[in-house]
Backbone as XML, in Angstrom:
<?xml version="1.0"?>
<chain id="A" units="angstrom">
  <residue number="1" name="UNK">
    <atom name="N" x="-38.005" y="8.364" z="-21.656"/>
    <atom name="CA" x="-39.023" y="9.060" z="-20.908"/>
    <atom name="C" x="-39.391" y="10.346" z="-21.629"/>
  </residue>
  <residue number="2" name="UNK">
    <atom name="N" x="-40.672" y="10.586" z="-21.769"/>
    <atom name="CA" x="-41.164" y="11.806" z="-22.391"/>
    <atom name="C" x="-41.567" y="12.799" z="-21.313"/>
  </residue>
  <residue number="3" name="UNK">
    <atom name="N" x="-41.342" y="14.088" z="-21.616"/>
    <atom name="CA" x="-41.772" y="15.164" z="-20.727"/>
    <atom name="C" x="-42.595" y="16.164" z="-21.528"/>
  </residue>
  <residue number="4" name="UNK">
    <atom name="N" x="-43.344" y="17.013" z="-20.786"/>
    <atom name="CA" x="-44.117" y="18.063" z="-21.438"/>
    <atom name="C" x="-44.331" y="19.217" z="-20.475"/>
  </residue>
  <residue number="5" name="UNK">
    <atom name="N" x="-44.541" y="20.389" z="-21.057"/>
    <atom name="CA" x="-44.981" y="21.557" z="-20.304"/>
    <atom name="C" x="-45.613" y="22.530" z="-21.282"/>
  </residue>
  <residue number="6" name="UNK">
    <atom name="N" x="-46.406" y="23.444" z="-20.745"/>
    <atom name="CA" x="-47.040" y="24.467" z="-21.569"/>
    <atom name="C" x="-46.317" y="25.779" z="-21.309"/>
  </residue>
  <residue number="7" name="UNK">
    <atom name="N" x="-45.885" y="26.433" z="-22.391"/>
    <atom name="CA" x="-45.178" y="27.702" z="-22.309"/>
    <atom name="C" x="-45.932" y="28.718" z="-23.149"/>
  </residue>
  <residue number="8" name="UNK">
    <atom name="N" x="-46.488" y="29.721" z="-22.493"/>
    <atom name="CA" x="-47.246" y="30.765" z="-23.186"/>
    <atom name="C" x="-48.335" y="30.180" z="-24.082"/>
  </residue>
  <residue number="9" name="UNK">
    <atom name="N" x="-49.025" y="29.147" z="-23.597"/>
    <atom name="CA" x="-50.115" y="28.527" z="-24.341"/>
    <atom name="C" x="-49.690" y="27.495" z="-25.360"/>
  </residue>
  <residue number="10" name="UNK">
    <atom name="N" x="-48.398" y="27.257" z="-25.514"/>
    <atom name="CA" x="-47.882" y="26.287" z="-26.484"/>
    <atom name="C" x="-47.381" y="25.043" z="-25.767"/>
  </residue>
  <residue number="11" name="UNK">
    <atom name="N" x="-47.803" y="23.872" z="-26.245"/>
    <atom name="CA" x="-47.326" y="22.616" z="-25.683"/>
    <atom name="C" x="-45.891" y="22.376" z="-26.144"/>
  </residue>
  <residue number="12" name="UNK">
    <atom name="N" x="-45.001" y="22.147" z="-25.189"/>
    <atom name="CA" x="-43.596" y="21.837" z="-25.461"/>
    <atom name="C" x="-43.372" y="20.408" z="-24.974"/>
  </residue>
  <residue number="13" name="UNK">
    <atom name="N" x="-42.826" y="19.559" z="-25.844"/>
    <atom name="CA" x="-42.569" y="18.175" z="-25.467"/>
    <atom name="C" x="-41.115" y="17.816" z="-25.740"/>
  </residue>
  <residue number="14" name="UNK">
    <atom name="N" x="-40.645" y="16.816" z="-25.042"/>
    <atom name="CA" x="-39.281" y="16.356" z="-25.226"/>
    <atom name="C" x="-39.092" y="14.943" z="-24.740"/>
  </residue>
  <residue number="15" name="UNK">
    <atom name="N" x="-37.920" y="14.414" z="-25.024"/>
    <atom name="CA" x="-37.527" y="13.070" z="-24.582"/>
    <atom name="C" x="-36.246" y="13.193" z="-23.775"/>
  </residue>
  <residue number="16" name="UNK">
    <atom name="N" x="-36.204" y="12.500" z="-22.651"/>
    <atom name="CA" x="-35.013" y="12.509" z="-21.814"/>
    <atom name="C" x="-34.144" y="11.305" z="-22.116"/>
  </residue>
  <residue number="17" name="UNK">
    <atom name="N" x="-32.835" y="11.497" z="-22.015"/>
    <atom name="CA" x="-31.874" y="10.411" z="-22.179"/>
    <atom name="C" x="-31.923" y="9.508" z="-20.952"/>
  </residue>
  <residue number="18" name="UNK">
    <atom name="N" x="-31.392" y="8.301" z="-21.096"/>
    <atom name="CA" x="-31.328" y="7.373" z="-19.969"/>
    <atom name="C" x="-29.961" y="7.505" z="-19.309"/>
  </residue>
  <residue number="19" name="UNK">
    <atom name="N" x="-29.868" y="8.421" z="-18.335"/>
    <atom name="CA" x="-28.646" y="8.559" z="-17.548"/>
    <atom name="C" x="-29.040" y="8.899" z="-16.107"/>
  </residue>
  <residue number="20" name="UNK">
    <atom name="N" x="-28.097" y="8.842" z="-15.197"/>
    <atom name="CA" x="-28.382" y="9.049" z="-13.772"/>
    <atom name="C" x="-28.990" y="10.419" z="-13.508"/>
  </residue>
  <residue number="21" name="UNK">
    <atom name="N" x="-28.528" y="11.425" z="-14.200"/>
    <atom name="CA" x="-29.019" y="12.787" z="-13.976"/>
    <atom name="C" x="-30.457" y="12.925" z="-14.456"/>
  </residue>
  <residue number="22" name="UNK">
    <atom name="N" x="-30.764" y="12.381" z="-15.618"/>
    <atom name="CA" x="-32.140" y="12.430" z="-16.132"/>
    <atom name="C" x="-33.094" y="11.655" z="-15.227"/>
  </residue>
  <residue number="23" name="UNK">
    <atom name="N" x="-32.669" y="10.482" z="-14.762"/>
    <atom name="CA" x="-33.523" y="9.689" z="-13.866"/>
    <atom name="C" x="-33.783" y="10.432" z="-12.563"/>
  </residue>
  <residue number="24" name="UNK">
    <atom name="N" x="-32.777" y="11.117" z="-12.043"/>
    <atom name="CA" x="-32.947" y="11.901" z="-10.825"/>
    <atom name="C" x="-33.916" y="13.059" z="-11.070"/>
  </residue>
  <residue number="25" name="UNK">
    <atom name="N" x="-33.811" y="13.696" z="-12.235"/>
    <atom name="CA" x="-34.725" y="14.779" z="-12.590"/>
    <atom name="C" x="-36.165" y="14.266" z="-12.682"/>
  </residue>
  <residue number="26" name="UNK">
    <atom name="N" x="-36.366" y="13.149" z="-13.345"/>
    <atom name="CA" x="-37.703" y="12.569" z="-13.496"/>
    <atom name="C" x="-38.328" y="12.268" z="-12.133"/>
  </residue>
  <residue number="27" name="UNK">
    <atom name="N" x="-37.509" y="11.885" z="-11.163"/>
    <atom name="CA" x="-38.029" y="11.583" z="-9.818"/>
    <atom name="C" x="-38.662" y="12.812" z="-9.166"/>
  </residue>
  <residue number="28" name="UNK">
    <atom name="N" x="-38.340" y="14.018" z="-9.633"/>
    <atom name="CA" x="-38.915" y="15.256" z="-9.088"/>
    <atom name="C" x="-40.251" y="15.630" z="-9.725"/>
  </residue>
  <residue number="29" name="UNK">
    <atom name="N" x="-40.581" y="15.014" z="-10.846"/>
    <atom name="CA" x="-41.777" y="15.411" z="-11.595"/>
    <atom name="C" x="-43.058" y="14.913" z="-10.945"/>
  </residue>
  <residue number="30" name="UNK">
    <atom name="N" x="-44.150" y="15.678" z="-11.051"/>
    <atom name="CA" x="-44.294" y="16.968" z="-11.712"/>
    <atom name="C" x="-43.582" y="18.063" z="-10.906"/>
  </residue>
  <residue number="31" name="UNK">
    <atom name="N" x="-43.074" y="19.057" z="-11.625"/>
    <atom name="CA" x="-42.247" y="20.079" z="-10.996"/>
    <atom name="C" x="-42.598" y="21.475" z="-11.516"/>
  </residue>
  <residue number="32" name="UNK">
    <atom name="N" x="-43.104" y="22.349" z="-10.630"/>
    <atom name="CA" x="-43.348" y="23.728" z="-11.056"/>
    <atom name="C" x="-42.031" y="24.503" z="-11.064"/>
  </residue>
  <residue number="33" name="UNK">
    <atom name="N" x="-41.789" y="25.244" z="-12.135"/>
    <atom name="CA" x="-40.557" y="26.020" z="-12.279"/>
    <atom name="C" x="-40.860" y="27.375" z="-12.898"/>
  </residue>
  <residue number="34" name="UNK">
    <atom name="N" x="-39.959" y="28.302" z="-12.703"/>
    <atom name="CA" x="-40.022" y="29.610" z="-13.366"/>
    <atom name="C" x="-38.868" y="29.687" z="-14.346"/>
  </residue>
  <residue number="35" name="UNK">
    <atom name="N" x="-39.183" y="29.665" z="-15.634"/>
    <atom name="CA" x="-38.170" y="29.789" z="-16.687"/>
    <atom name="C" x="-37.874" y="31.257" z="-16.931"/>
  </residue>
  <residue number="36" name="UNK">
    <atom name="N" x="-36.592" y="31.588" z="-16.957"/>
    <atom name="CA" x="-36.175" y="32.963" z="-17.246"/>
    <atom name="C" x="-35.131" y="32.947" z="-18.359"/>
  </residue>
  <residue number="37" name="UNK">
    <atom name="N" x="-35.062" y="34.057" z="-19.091"/>
    <atom name="CA" x="-34.081" y="34.192" z="-20.164"/>
    <atom name="C" x="-32.674" y="34.265" z="-19.587"/>
  </residue>
  <residue number="38" name="UNK">
    <atom name="N" x="-31.721" y="33.668" z="-20.317"/>
    <atom name="CA" x="-30.330" y="33.752" z="-19.915"/>
    <atom name="C" x="-29.465" y="33.832" z="-21.164"/>
  </residue>
  <residue number="39" name="UNK">
    <atom name="N" x="-28.673" y="34.873" z="-21.259"/>
    <atom name="CA" x="-27.658" y="35.068" z="-22.299"/>
    <atom name="C" x="-28.221" y="35.004" z="-23.720"/>
  </residue>
  <residue number="40" name="UNK">
    <atom name="N" x="-29.488" y="35.312" z="-23.901"/>
    <atom name="CA" x="-30.129" y="35.290" z="-25.222"/>
    <atom name="C" x="-29.906" y="33.966" z="-25.953"/>
  </residue>
  <residue number="41" name="UNK">
    <atom name="N" x="-29.707" y="32.901" z="-25.180"/>
    <atom name="CA" x="-29.371" y="31.598" z="-25.748"/>
    <atom name="C" x="-30.210" y="30.474" z="-25.162"/>
  </residue>
  <residue number="42" name="UNK">
    <atom name="N" x="-30.697" y="30.667" z="-23.945"/>
    <atom name="CA" x="-31.363" y="29.587" z="-23.227"/>
    <atom name="C" x="-32.373" y="30.148" z="-22.238"/>
  </residue>
  <residue number="43" name="UNK">
    <atom name="N" x="-33.243" y="29.268" z="-21.772"/>
    <atom name="CA" x="-34.143" y="29.559" z="-20.658"/>
    <atom name="C" x="-33.659" y="28.673" z="-19.518"/>
  </residue>
  <residue number="44" name="UNK">
    <atom name="N" x="-33.566" y="29.252" z="-18.317"/>
    <atom name="CA" x="-33.085" y="28.481" z="-17.174"/>
    <atom name="C" x="-34.101" y="28.523" z="-16.039"/>
  </residue>
  <residue number="45" name="UNK">
    <atom name="N" x="-33.986" y="27.543" z="-15.152"/>
    <atom name="CA" x="-34.809" y="27.486" z="-13.942"/>
    <atom name="C" x="-34.014" y="26.746" z="-12.875"/>
  </residue>
  <residue number="46" name="UNK">
    <atom name="N" x="-34.063" y="27.270" z="-11.665"/>
    <atom name="CA" x="-33.353" y="26.623" z="-10.558"/>
    <atom name="C" x="-34.198" y="25.515" z="-9.965"/>
  </residue>
  <residue number="47" name="UNK">
    <atom name="N" x="-33.550" y="24.412" z="-9.671"/>
    <atom name="CA" x="-34.224" y="23.241" z="-9.120"/>
    <atom name="C" x="-34.243" y="23.304" z="-7.601"/>
  </residue>
  <residue number="48" name="UNK">
    <atom name="N" x="-35.173" y="22.587" z="-6.969"/>
    <atom name="CA" x="-35.243" y="22.603" z="-5.507"/>
    <atom name="C" x="-34.066" y="21.899" z="-4.829"/>
  </residue>
  <residue number="49" name="UNK">
    <atom name="N" x="-33.360" y="21.046" z="-5.572"/>
    <atom name="CA" x="-32.171" y="20.370" z="-5.047"/>
    <atom name="C" x="-31.254" y="20.017" z="-6.203"/>
  </residue>
  <residue number="50" name="UNK">
    <atom name="N" x="-30.016" y="19.698" z="-5.874"/>
    <atom name="CA" x="-29.028" y="19.305" z="-6.889"/>
    <atom name="C" x="-29.336" y="17.901" z="-7.396"/>
  </residue>
  <residue number="51" name="UNK">
    <atom name="N" x="-28.938" y="17.641" z="-8.626"/>
    <atom name="CA" x="-29.143" y="16.331" z="-9.244"/>
    <atom name="C" x="-27.871" y="15.494" z="-9.195"/>
  </residue>
  <residue number="52" name="UNK">
    <atom name="N" x="-28.039" y="14.204" z="-9.233"/>
    <atom name="CA" x="-26.947" y="13.239" z="-9.281"/>
    <atom name="C" x="-26.270" y="13.336" z="-10.655"/>
  </residue>
  <residue number="53" name="UNK">
    <atom name="N" x="-24.975" y="13.569" z="-10.683"/>
    <atom name="CA" x="-24.235" y="13.651" z="-11.953"/>
    <atom name="C" x="-23.200" y="12.541" z="-12.089"/>
  </residue>
  <residue number="54" name="UNK">
    <atom name="N" x="-23.333" y="11.481" z="-11.306"/>
    <atom name="CA" x="-22.389" y="10.369" z="-11.378"/>
    <atom name="C" x="-22.332" y="9.796" z="-12.791"/>
  </residue>
  <residue number="55" name="UNK">
    <atom name="N" x="-21.120" y="9.625" z="-13.303"/>
    <atom name="CA" x="-20.907" y="8.984" z="-14.587"/>
    <atom name="C" x="-21.194" y="9.857" z="-15.795"/>
  </residue>
  <residue number="56" name="UNK">
    <atom name="N" x="-21.381" y="11.145" z="-15.595"/>
    <atom name="CA" x="-21.662" y="12.026" z="-16.733"/>
    <atom name="C" x="-20.369" y="12.647" z="-17.253"/>
  </residue>
  <residue number="57" name="UNK">
    <atom name="N" x="-20.357" y="13.044" z="-18.526"/>
    <atom name="CA" x="-19.173" y="13.726" z="-19.067"/>
    <atom name="C" x="-18.913" y="15.039" z="-18.327"/>
  </residue>
  <residue number="58" name="UNK">
    <atom name="N" x="-17.709" y="15.560" z="-18.433"/>
    <atom name="CA" x="-17.340" y="16.794" z="-17.735"/>
    <atom name="C" x="-17.939" y="18.039" z="-18.375"/>
  </residue>
  <residue number="59" name="UNK">
    <atom name="N" x="-18.559" y="17.901" z="-19.538"/>
    <atom name="CA" x="-19.193" y="19.012" z="-20.228"/>
    <atom name="C" x="-19.691" y="18.575" z="-21.581"/>
  </residue>
  <residue number="60" name="UNK">
    <atom name="N" x="-20.488" y="19.427" z="-22.221"/>
    <atom name="CA" x="-21.014" y="19.117" z="-23.551"/>
    <atom name="C" x="-21.056" y="20.391" z="-24.390"/>
  </residue>
  <residue number="61" name="UNK">
    <atom name="N" x="-21.289" y="20.213" z="-25.677"/>
    <atom name="CA" x="-21.608" y="21.307" z="-26.591"/>
    <atom name="C" x="-23.129" y="21.258" z="-26.765"/>
  </residue>
  <residue number="62" name="UNK">
    <atom name="N" x="-23.857" y="22.237" z="-26.235"/>
    <atom name="CA" x="-25.318" y="22.218" z="-26.355"/>
    <atom name="C" x="-25.785" y="22.791" z="-27.698"/>
  </residue>
  <residue number="63" name="UNK">
    <atom name="N" x="-26.860" y="22.205" z="-28.203"/>
    <atom name="CA" x="-27.472" y="22.649" z="-29.449"/>
    <atom name="C" x="-28.906" y="23.091" z="-29.165"/>
  </residue>
  <residue number="64" name="UNK">
    <atom name="N" x="-29.450" y="23.926" z="-30.050"/>
    <atom name="CA" x="-30.833" y="24.365" z="-29.906"/>
    <atom name="C" x="-31.737" y="23.148" z="-29.748"/>
  </residue>
  <residue number="65" name="UNK">
    <atom name="N" x="-32.565" y="23.168" z="-28.707"/>
    <atom name="CA" x="-33.463" y="22.055" z="-28.423"/>
    <atom name="C" x="-32.979" y="21.145" z="-27.313"/>
  </residue>
  <residue number="66" name="UNK">
    <atom name="N" x="-31.727" y="21.287" z="-26.882"/>
    <atom name="CA" x="-31.210" y="20.450" z="-25.799"/>
    <atom name="C" x="-31.767" y="20.895" z="-24.449"/>
  </residue>
  <residue number="67" name="UNK">
    <atom name="N" x="-32.134" y="19.907" z="-23.653"/>
    <atom name="CA" x="-32.536" y="20.113" z="-22.268"/>
    <atom name="C" x="-31.356" y="19.650" z="-21.430"/>
  </residue>
  <residue number="68" name="UNK">
    <atom name="N" x="-30.836" y="20.527" z="-20.567"/>
    <atom name="CA" x="-29.590" y="20.243" z="-19.858"/>
    <atom name="C" x="-29.694" y="20.597" z="-18.384"/>
  </residue>
  <residue number="69" name="UNK">
    <atom name="N" x="-28.685" y="20.163" z="-17.642"/>
    <atom name="CA" x="-28.535" y="20.508" z="-16.225"/>
    <atom name="C" x="-27.155" y="21.122" z="-16.060"/>
  </residue>
  <residue number="70" name="UNK">
    <atom name="N" x="-27.105" y="22.312" z="-15.460"/>
    <atom name="CA" x="-25.824" y="22.972" z="-15.212"/>
    <atom name="C" x="-25.446" y="22.742" z="-13.752"/>
  </residue>
  <residue number="71" name="UNK">
    <atom name="N" x="-24.559" y="21.790" z="-13.545"/>
    <atom name="CA" x="-24.197" y="21.339" z="-12.199"/>
    <atom name="C" x="-23.637" y="22.451" z="-11.310"/>
  </residue>
  <residue number="72" name="UNK">
    <atom name="N" x="-22.766" y="23.355" z="-11.794"/>
    <atom name="CA" x="-22.224" y="24.375" z="-10.893"/>
    <atom name="C" x="-23.286" y="25.264" z="-10.238"/>
  </residue>
  <residue number="73" name="UNK">
    <atom name="N" x="-24.367" y="25.553" z="-10.934"/>
    <atom name="CA" x="-25.410" y="26.424" z="-10.378"/>
    <atom name="C" x="-26.639" y="25.660" z="-9.900"/>
  </residue>
  <residue number="74" name="UNK">
    <atom name="N" x="-26.785" y="24.392" z="-10.295"/>
    <atom name="CA" x="-27.946" y="23.604" z="-9.889"/>
    <atom name="C" x="-29.222" y="23.970" z="-10.637"/>
  </residue>
  <residue number="75" name="UNK">
    <atom name="N" x="-29.097" y="24.358" z="-11.908"/>
    <atom name="CA" x="-30.281" y="24.739" z="-12.679"/>
    <atom name="C" x="-30.420" y="23.913" z="-13.953"/>
  </residue>
  <residue number="76" name="UNK">
    <atom name="N" x="-31.643" y="23.852" z="-14.464"/>
    <atom name="CA" x="-31.814" y="23.279" z="-15.787"/>
    <atom name="C" x="-31.705" y="24.422" z="-16.786"/>
  </residue>
  <residue number="77" name="UNK">
    <atom name="N" x="-31.333" y="24.081" z="-17.997"/>
    <atom name="CA" x="-31.217" y="25.051" z="-19.083"/>
    <atom name="C" x="-31.757" y="24.396" z="-20.343"/>
  </residue>
  <residue number="78" name="UNK">
    <atom name="N" x="-32.688" y="25.089" z="-20.998"/>
    <atom name="CA" x="-33.243" y="24.612" z="-22.257"/>
    <atom name="C" x="-32.757" y="25.590" z="-23.324"/>
  </residue>
  <residue number="79" name="UNK">
    <atom name="N" x="-31.938" y="25.090" z="-24.238"/>
    <atom name="CA" x="-31.279" y="25.945" z="-25.221"/>
    <atom name="C" x="-32.170" y="26.191" z="-26.429"/>
  </residue>
  <residue number="80" name="UNK">
    <atom name="N" x="-32.256" y="27.458" z="-26.860"/>
    <atom name="CA" x="-32.958" y="27.792" z="-28.094"/>
    <atom name="C" x="-31.977" y="28.278" z="-29.161"/>
  </residue>
  <residue number="81" name="UNK">
    <atom name="N" x="-30.687" y="28.320" z="-28.818"/>
    <atom name="CA" x="-29.611" y="28.596" z="-29.778"/>
    <atom name="C" x="-28.461" y="27.649" z="-29.470"/>
  </residue>
  <residue number="82" name="UNK">
    <atom name="N" x="-27.671" y="27.330" z="-30.490"/>
    <atom name="CA" x="-26.462" y="26.538" z="-30.271"/>
    <atom name="C" x="-25.494" y="27.354" z="-29.418"/>
  </residue>
  <residue number="83" name="UNK">
    <atom name="N" x="-24.625" y="26.660" z="-28.680"/>
    <atom name="CA" x="-23.654" y="27.325" z="-27.816"/>
    <atom name="C" x="-22.345" y="26.561" z="-27.866"/>
  </residue>
  <residue number="84" name="UNK">
    <atom name="N" x="-21.339" y="27.088" z="-27.193"/>
    <atom name="CA" x="-20.009" y="26.467" z="-27.184"/>
    <atom name="C" x="-19.906" y="25.392" z="-26.092"/>
  </residue>
  <residue number="85" name="UNK">
    <atom name="N" x="-18.818" y="24.643" z="-26.129"/>
    <atom name="CA" x="-18.579" y="23.632" z="-25.103"/>
    <atom name="C" x="-18.658" y="24.275" z="-23.723"/>
  </residue>
  <residue number="86" name="UNK">
    <atom name="N" x="-19.397" y="23.635" z="-22.832"/>
    <atom name="CA" x="-19.622" y="24.198" z="-21.503"/>
    <atom name="C" x="-19.302" y="23.163" z="-20.429"/>
  </residue>
  <residue number="87" name="UNK">
    <atom name="N" x="-18.197" y="23.355" z="-19.684"/>
    <atom name="CA" x="-17.879" y="22.452" z="-18.582"/>
    <atom name="C" x="-18.993" y="22.500" z="-17.536"/>
  </residue>
  <residue number="88" name="UNK">
    <atom name="N" x="-19.330" y="21.342" z="-16.984"/>
    <atom name="CA" x="-20.356" y="21.264" z="-15.951"/>
    <atom name="C" x="-21.764" y="21.119" z="-16.476"/>
  </residue>
  <residue number="89" name="UNK">
    <atom name="N" x="-21.934" y="21.132" z="-17.800"/>
    <atom name="CA" x="-23.252" y="20.999" z="-18.413"/>
    <atom name="C" x="-23.505" y="19.535" z="-18.740"/>
  </residue>
  <residue number="90" name="UNK">
    <atom name="N" x="-24.659" y="19.033" z="-18.331"/>
    <atom name="CA" x="-25.029" y="17.624" z="-18.535"/>
    <atom name="C" x="-26.291" y="17.583" z="-19.389"/>
  </residue>
  <residue number="91" name="UNK">
    <atom name="N" x="-26.271" y="16.803" z="-20.443"/>
    <atom name="CA" x="-27.462" y="16.685" z="-21.297"/>
    <atom name="C" x="-28.481" y="15.781" z="-20.624"/>
  </residue>
  <residue number="92" name="UNK">
    <atom name="N" x="-29.706" y="16.310" z="-20.493"/>
    <atom name="CA" x="-30.821" y="15.526" z="-19.963"/>
    <atom name="C" x="-31.637" y="14.911" z="-21.090"/>
  </residue>
  <residue number="93" name="UNK">
    <atom name="N" x="-31.744" y="15.634" z="-22.208"/>
    <atom name="CA" x="-32.543" y="15.150" z="-23.322"/>
    <atom name="C" x="-32.680" y="16.208" z="-24.392"/>
  </residue>
  <residue number="94" name="UNK">
    <atom name="N" x="-33.781" y="16.101" z="-25.153"/>
    <atom name="CA" x="-33.965" y="16.987" z="-26.302"/>
    <atom name="C" x="-35.451" y="17.236" z="-26.515"/>
  </residue>
  <residue number="95" name="UNK">
    <atom name="N" x="-35.775" y="18.457" z="-26.934"/>
    <atom name="CA" x="-37.155" y="18.800" z="-27.244"/>
    <atom name="C" x="-37.585" y="18.173" z="-28.560"/>
  </residue>
  <residue number="96" name="UNK">
    <atom name="N" x="-38.851" y="17.757" z="-28.616"/>
    <atom name="CA" x="-39.461" y="17.263" z="-29.855"/>
    <atom name="C" x="-40.206" y="18.380" z="-30.570"/>
  </residue>
  <residue number="97" name="UNK">
    <atom name="N" x="-40.870" y="19.236" z="-29.791"/>
    <atom name="CA" x="-41.621" y="20.344" z="-30.383"/>
    <atom name="C" x="-41.734" y="21.481" z="-29.371"/>
  </residue>
  <residue number="98" name="UNK">
    <atom name="N" x="-41.975" y="22.686" z="-29.886"/>
    <atom name="CA" x="-42.136" y="23.853" z="-29.029"/>
    <atom name="C" x="-40.910" y="24.734" z="-28.932"/>
  </residue>
  <residue number="99" name="UNK">
    <atom name="N" x="-39.859" y="24.424" z="-29.684"/>
    <atom name="CA" x="-38.613" y="25.189" z="-29.612"/>
    <atom name="C" x="-38.834" y="26.665" z="-29.926"/>
  </residue>
  <residue number="100" name="UNK">
    <atom name="N" x="-39.672" y="26.972" z="-30.894"/>
    <atom name="CA" x="-39.895" y="28.367" z="-31.283"/>
    <atom name="C" x="-40.415" y="29.190" z="-30.108"/>
  </residue>
  <residue number="101" name="UNK">
    <atom name="N" x="-41.252" y="28.608" z="-29.273"/>
    <atom name="CA" x="-41.822" y="29.344" z="-28.140"/>
    <atom name="C" x="-40.746" y="29.732" z="-27.131"/>
  </residue>
  <residue number="102" name="UNK">
    <atom name="N" x="-39.679" y="28.944" z="-27.042"/>
    <atom name="CA" x="-38.585" y="29.275" z="-26.124"/>
    <atom name="C" x="-37.850" y="30.538" z="-26.548"/>
  </residue>
  <residue number="103" name="UNK">
    <atom name="N" x="-37.978" y="30.905" z="-27.795"/>
    <atom name="CA" x="-37.275" y="32.092" z="-28.309"/>
    <atom name="C" x="-37.983" y="33.389" z="-27.948"/>
  </residue>
  <residue number="104" name="UNK">
    <atom name="N" x="-39.184" y="33.308" z="-27.379"/>
    <atom name="CA" x="-39.866" y="34.521" z="-26.945"/>
    <atom name="C" x="-39.223" y="35.004" z="-25.649"/>
  </residue>
  <residue number="105" name="UNK">
    <atom name="N" x="-39.212" y="36.305" z="-25.459"/>
    <atom name="CA" x="-38.568" y="36.858" z="-24.271"/>
    <atom name="C" x="-39.523" y="36.884" z="-23.089"/>
  </residue>
  <residue number="106" name="UNK">
    <atom name="N" x="-38.919" y="36.940" z="-21.913"/>
    <atom name="CA" x="-39.692" y="37.043" z="-20.686"/>
    <atom name="C" x="-39.675" y="35.767" z="-19.882"/>
  </residue>
  <residue number="107" name="UNK">
    <atom name="N" x="-40.074" y="35.909" z="-18.631"/>
    <atom name="CA" x="-40.139" y="34.779" z="-17.711"/>
    <atom name="C" x="-41.503" y="34.106" z="-17.812"/>
  </residue>
  <residue number="108" name="UNK">
    <atom name="N" x="-41.541" y="32.814" z="-17.518"/>
    <atom name="CA" x="-42.789" y="32.047" z="-17.565"/>
    <atom name="C" x="-42.798" y="31.003" z="-16.468"/>
  </residue>
  <residue number="109" name="UNK">
    <atom name="N" x="-43.940" y="30.868" z="-15.818"/>
    <atom name="CA" x="-44.137" y="29.785" z="-14.863"/>
    <atom name="C" x="-44.652" y="28.572" z="-15.624"/>
  </residue>
  <residue number="110" name="UNK">
    <atom name="N" x="-44.022" y="27.426" z="-15.397"/>
    <atom name="CA" x="-44.405" y="26.195" z="-16.088"/>
    <atom name="C" x="-44.523" y="25.061" z="-15.074"/>
  </residue>
  <residue number="111" name="UNK">
    <atom name="N" x="-45.121" y="23.970" z="-15.519"/>
    <atom name="CA" x="-45.167" y="22.728" z="-14.753"/>
    <atom name="C" x="-44.657" y="21.634" z="-15.673"/>
  </residue>
  <residue number="112" name="UNK">
    <atom name="N" x="-43.467" y="21.107" z="-15.386"/>
    <atom name="CA" x="-42.920" y="20.012" z="-16.184"/>
    <atom name="C" x="-43.483" y="18.712" z="-15.626"/>
  </residue>
  <residue number="113" name="UNK">
    <atom name="N" x="-44.016" y="17.908" z="-16.550"/>
    <atom name="CA" x="-44.639" y="16.633" z="-16.166"/>
    <atom name="C" x="-44.129" y="15.506" z="-17.069"/>
  </residue>
  <residue number="114" name="UNK">
    <atom name="N" x="-44.327" y="14.287" z="-16.592"/>
    <atom name="CA" x="-44.093" y="13.132" z="-17.441"/>
    <atom name="C" x="-45.216" y="13.098" z="-18.459"/>
  </residue>
  <residue number="115" name="UNK">
    <atom name="N" x="-44.900" y="12.711" z="-19.664"/>
    <atom name="CA" x="-45.902" y="12.585" z="-20.722"/>
    <atom name="C" x="-46.073" y="11.107" z="-21.053"/>
  </residue>
  <residue number="116" name="UNK">
    <atom name="N" x="-47.315" y="10.670" z="-21.138"/>
    <atom name="CA" x="-47.578" y="9.276" z="-21.488"/>
    <atom name="C" x="-47.229" y="9.039" z="-22.951"/>
  </residue>
  <residue number="117" name="UNK">
    <atom name="N" x="-46.746" y="7.830" z="-23.228"/>
    <atom name="CA" x="-46.435" y="7.466" z="-24.631"/>
    <atom name="C" x="-47.699" y="7.241" z="-25.405"/>
  </residue>
</chain>
């Protein structure tokens, strides 16, 4: 499944993995969110409800470009820098383009949508 959103005038696209958490996330789309900076490493946004994490690993090592779900807080996180192993983090997918725009500071309102192939 492909996703897209516009961030500060730049089209950001990505592909989601086929897992229960990603499928649950896709069921919410289109989804308006407010992305905010977090730890100079990622942009995060809180979801309107928690996602299904059945069958997911207990944590992952996120890399720049990863789209993830942080189960303890119920938020998505899009990483623009590599980070250490994080318990409770579930990989949703990966960005194809637009990573550089995530490195700009400040909050942004976005609309994440499914992208046609």
